[in-house]
C-alpha positions in Angstrom: 103.0 86.6 63.7 100.7 87.3 66.6 98.5 90.2 67.3 99.7 92.1 70.3 97.7 94.3 72.8 99.5 96.6 75.2 97.2 97.4 78.1 98.0 100.6 80.0 96.0 101.7 83.0 96.1 105.4 83.4 95.0 107.7 86.3 95.6 111.4 86.1 98.4 110.9 83.8 98.1 114.0 81.5 101.7 115.0 82.0 103.2 111.6 81.3 100.7 110.1 78.8 101.8 111.9 75.6 105.4 110.8 76.1 104.2 107.3 77.0 102.2 107.0 73.9 105.0 108.2 71.8 107.5 105.8 73.3 105.0 102.7 73.2 103.9 103.5 69.6 107.7 103.7 68.6 108.4 100.2 70.1 105.2 98.8 68.6 106.0 100.2 65.2 109.5 98.8 65.2 108.2 95.3 66.1 105.7 95.5 63.3 108.4 96.6 60.9 110.5 93.6 62.0 107.7 91.2 61.7 107.4 90.3 65.4 103.8 91.3 65.6 100.9 91.9 63.2 100.2 95.3 61.8 96.9 95.5 63.6 98.5 95.4 67.0 97.4 98.1 69.3 98.0 100.1 72.6 94.9 100.1 74.8 94.7 102.9 77.5 92.4 102.2 80.4 91.4 105.6 81.8 90.7 104.9 85.5 88.3 107.9 86.1 90.9 110.5 85.8 90.0 114.0 86.8 92.4 115.7 84.5 92.6 115.6 80.6 93.9 112.0 80.4 90.8 110.8 78.4 91.0 113.8 76.1 94.5 112.8 75.2 93.5 109.2 74.6 90.6 110.2 72.2 92.8 112.7 70.3 95.6 110.1 69.9 93.2 107.3 68.8 91.8 109.7 66.1 95.3 110.3 64.8 96.8 106.9 65.2 95.1 103.6 64.5 97.4 101.8 66.8 96.0 103.7 69.8 92.6 103.0 71.4 91.1 103.2 74.9 88.3 102.6 77.3 87.0 105.1 79.9 85.6 104.2 83.3 82.7 106.2 84.7 84.7 106.9 87.9 88.0 105.7 89.6 87.9 101.9 90.3 91.5 101.3 91.0 94.6 100.0 89.3 93.9 96.3 89.5 90.4 96.7 88.2 91.7 98.8 85.3 94.1 96.0 84.3 91.3 93.4 84.4 89.0 95.6 82.4 91.6 96.1 79.6 92.2 92.4 79.5 88.5 91.6 79.6 87.5 94.0 76.8 90.5 93.0 74.6 90.5 89.3 75.1 89.1 88.5 71.7 91.0 91.3 70.0 94.6 89.9 70.3 96.7 86.9 70.7 99.1 88.1 73.3 98.8 90.9 75.9 101.2 93.0 77.7 100.3 95.1 80.8 102.4 98.1 81.7 102.0 101.2 83.8 101.8 104.6 82.1 104.7 106.2 84.0 107.5 104.7 81.8 109.4 103.4 84.9 109.2 99.9 83.4 111.6 99.6 80.5 109.6 99.3 77.2 112.7 97.8 75.5 111.9 94.6 77.3 108.7 94.3 75.3 110.3 92.7 72.2 112.2 90.2 74.5 108.8 89.3 76.2 107.3 88.7 72.7 110.3 86.5 71.7 110.0 84.5 74.9 106.3 84.0 74.0 107.3 82.8 70.5 109.7 80.3 72.3 106.7 78.7 74.1 106.1 80.7 77.2 102.5 81.7 77.9 103.4 84.1 80.7 106.5 86.2 80.7 107.0 88.3 83.9 109.0 91.6 83.8 111.2 91.8 86.9 113.6 94.6 87.8 117.3 93.6 88.1 117.9 95.8 91.0 116.2 98.3 93.3 118.9 101.0 93.1 116.3 103.5 92.2 114.3 102.9 95.4 114.9 104.6 98.7 116.4 102.3 101.5 113.1 102.3 103.3 111.1 101.2 100.1 113.8 98.6 99.2 113.8 97.0 102.7 110.0 97.0 103.0 109.6 95.4 99.6 112.0 92.7 100.5 110.3 92.1 103.8 106.9 91.9 101.9 108.1 89.3 99.5 109.6 87.3 102.4 106.3 87.4 104.3 104.3 86.4 101.1 106.7 83.5 100.6 106.3 82.4 104.2 102.5 82.4 103.8 102.8 80.1 100.7 101.8 82.8 98.1 103.4 82.2 94.8 104.9 85.5 93.6 107.8 86.5 91.3 110.2 88.6 93.4 110.7 92.2 92.2 108.0 92.0 89.6 105.0 94.2 89.4 102.2 94.3 86.8 104.5 94.4 83.9 104.0 91.1 82.1 103.0 89.3 78.9 100.1 86.9 78.8 98.9 84.6 76.0 95.2 84.7 75.1 94.6 81.3 76.8 96.3 82.5 80.0 94.1 85.6 80.0 90.9 83.6 79.5 91.8 81.5 82.5 92.8 84.6 84.6 89.3 86.0 83.9 87.9 82.9 85.5 89.1 84.2 88.9 86.0 86.2 90.1 87.2 87.7 93.3 86.7 91.4 93.8 89.6 91.7 96.2 92.1 91.6 93.4 95.8 91.0 93.8 97.1 90.1 90.4 100.7 89.5 91.5 99.4 86.6 93.4 96.7 85.4 91.2 98.6 85.2 87.8 101.1 82.6 89.1 98.1 80.4 90.1 97.0 80.4 86.4 99.8 78.1 85.6 101.0 77.5 82.1 104.8 77.7 81.1 106.3 81.0 82.3 109.6 82.7 82.4 111.2 86.1 83.5 112.7 89.0 81.7 114.9 91.2 83.8 115.2 95.0 83.1 116.5 98.1 84.9 113.6 100.2 86.4 113.8 104.0 85.7 112.6 107.1 87.4 109.1 108.3 86.6 109.0 110.2 83.3 106.6 112.9 84.6 103.8 113.6 87.0 103.5 112.2 90.6 103.5 108.7 91.8 100.0 107.2 92.2 101.2 104.8 95.0 102.2 106.8 98.1 103.1 105.0 101.2 99.6 104.6 102.4 98.4 103.0 99.3 101.4 100.7 99.3 100.6 99.5 102.8 97.0 99.0 101.8 98.0 97.0 98.7 100.4 94.8 100.7 97.6 94.2 103.3 95.2 93.3 100.7 97.6 90.9 99.2 98.2 89.2 102.6 94.5 88.9 103.5 93.4 87.9 100.1 95.6 84.8 100.0 96.1 83.7 103.5 94.3 83.2 106.8 97.7 83.4 108.7 96.7 86.6 110.5 93.7 84.8 112.0 96.0 81.9 113.1 98.4 84.5 114.5 95.5 85.8 116.6 94.9 82.3 117.9 98.6 82.0 118.8 98.4 85.3 120.8 95.4 84.1 122.6 97.0 80.8 123.6 100.1 82.7 124.9 97.8 85.1 126.8 96.0 82.3 128.5 99.4 80.6 129.4 100.6 83.9 130.9 97.5 84.3 132.8 97.9 80.8 134.3 101.5 81.6 135.3 100.4 84.8 136.9 97.7 83.0 138.9 100.3 80.5 140.1 102.7 83.3 141.0 99.9 85.2 142.9 98.9 82.0 144.8 102.5 81.4 145.8 102.8 85.0 147.0 99.7 84.6 149.0 101.0 81.4 150.7 104.3 83.0 151.6 102.7 86.2 152.9 104.3 88.5 150.4 101.2 89.9 148.7 101.8 93.2 147.1 99.1 95.7 146.1 99.2 95.3 142.2 97.3 98.3 140.9 99.9 99.0 138.2 100.2 95.4 137.0 96.4 95.1 137.0 96.0 98.2 134.8 98.8 97.1 132.5 97.2 93.7 132.1 93.8 95.2 131.3 95.2 97.6 128.7 97.3 94.8 127.1 94.4 92.3 126.9 92.1 95.0 125.7 94.5 96.1 123.0 94.9 92.4 121.8 91.2 92.0 121.7 90.7 95.1 119.6 93.5 94.0 117.2 91.9 90.6 116.9 88.5 92.0 116.2 90.0 94.4 113.6 91.7 91.5 111.8 88.5 89.3 111.9 86.6 92.3 110.7 88.9 92.7 107.7 88.1 89.1 106.6 84.4 89.6 107.2 84.5 92.8 105.2 86.1 91.0 102.3 83.4 88.3 102.5 80.8 91.1 102.5 82.2 92.7 99.4 82.4 89.4 97.6 78.9 88.2 98.3 77.4 91.5 97.0 78.8 90.5 93.6 78.8 94.2 92.4 80.4 94.9 89.0 84.2 95.6 89.3 83.9 98.6 87.1 81.6 100.6 84.8 82.8 101.4 81.2 81.5 104.7 80.0 83.3 104.9 76.6 84.9 102.1 74.6 86.9 103.1 71.6 88.2 99.6 70.9 84.7 98.5 69.8 83.9 102.0 68.4 80.9 102.4 70.7 79.6 104.6 73.5 78.2 102.9 76.4 75.5 104.9 78.4 75.6 104.9 82.2 73.1 102.0 82.3 75.4 99.7 80.6 78.3 98.0 82.4 80.5 94.9 82.0 80.0 92.5 85.0 83.2 90.7 85.9 
């Protein structure tokens, strides 16, 4: 038997968290009773600087149930950093790790199957939805487009999988060797390697509360994924620049022919359109280049990804001057 740690990032989840803890604890207890995991397996809640009573719920639950523990950020650092923090803190406390969101949209009944696949020899077991029927047509189509784009850019990803996955300890240790601050775990985890497989499940509606990923955040997340793994946008700018130069040469030849044939036409409109188009392309190019420079700027500063204020897993309180640097 192996010791399991279920890592659950939570941000303002006071409505959903009590039910989430109840459901996860039920699954974990059943697995312990059946001998799939050791009795000291736990659920680790990572409170990502919630402004509500999320952390109070975690503390109360940990006092009542030895299977529940948690860490508390000093402020909000984001979903991906919460996942990394949970795996970092717990890397020596378990043999296998499962990450799952707190909204119960991912089917917890897939957890025993993930553990069984690990026992069969797989270090990484991805949870992937078997359909997108619960999504709107817009979200479904944009998700499919995103996976196609990432595939064209050469980024290894498991289609229709999010951050619901199992990883062995050795896979987690090597994952933590990836030190970039612009985290996109869906693209990083496949680069770790090791034997992997997929468990499919039906995704559900959110149990309670509101989604923490509105359209604006999803767009930013997708953009981070693209710019963190590929320089294709910069090469696209080069292509646009070459096409613009070719178009300018054609226009010069055209204007020269018109001058020779005596059919010169005053071109105020075409001039202004050309200026606006070229100016717009330049601004877009500068913005994309600035995005990459900004990422370089954030990486070279090498600031800590997160600051842990409270750590129930190790039964210690960390003051504001202490932080884990990863």
